[in-house]
C-alpha positions, 0 to 999 in steps of 0.5 A: 427813805431806802437806798438800794445798791445792786452790787452784782449787776454784771453777774445777774446779766451774765447769768441771764444772757449766757456766755456768748453775750458776756462780751457785750456787757459794758459795750452794748448792755448796761448791766446796772441799768438792766437790773435796776429796770427789772427791780423797779418793775418788781418793786412797783408791783409789790408796792401796789399790792401793799397799798404803798405810794412811792417815788422810785428813782434810778440814778447813775452816779450815786456812790456809797462811801463805806457804811456811813455815807454816800456821794450824790452827783445825780443823773437820773436814769429812770423816775417812776411814781407808783400810785394806787389804782382801784384794782390795787386797792380792792386786792 
C-alpha cells in the first residue's frame, strides 16, 4: 500500500492560476482536491500503461503524525478503480 501526502498543494494551485486567483484558494478553489484529482488522473494513466490494477482513494482527513504513524478519520473525496483494458494490455 502506498500513501502519498501532497505537501505543497496551495503552491501548485497558486502557480497554475496566477496572482489574481491566489485570493480564491480556500474560498472557491480547494487546492488539495484539485491537485489530488490531477495526480489521480496521471497515476491512472501510468498504472494502465504498466499493466497495474489498483484502487486509488483520495481522502479529506487522513493526517500523518511524524514519520511512524498516521491518523484515519476517512471522508472519501474520490475513489477510482483502475482496470486494464484491451488497449492498455496490447501497448
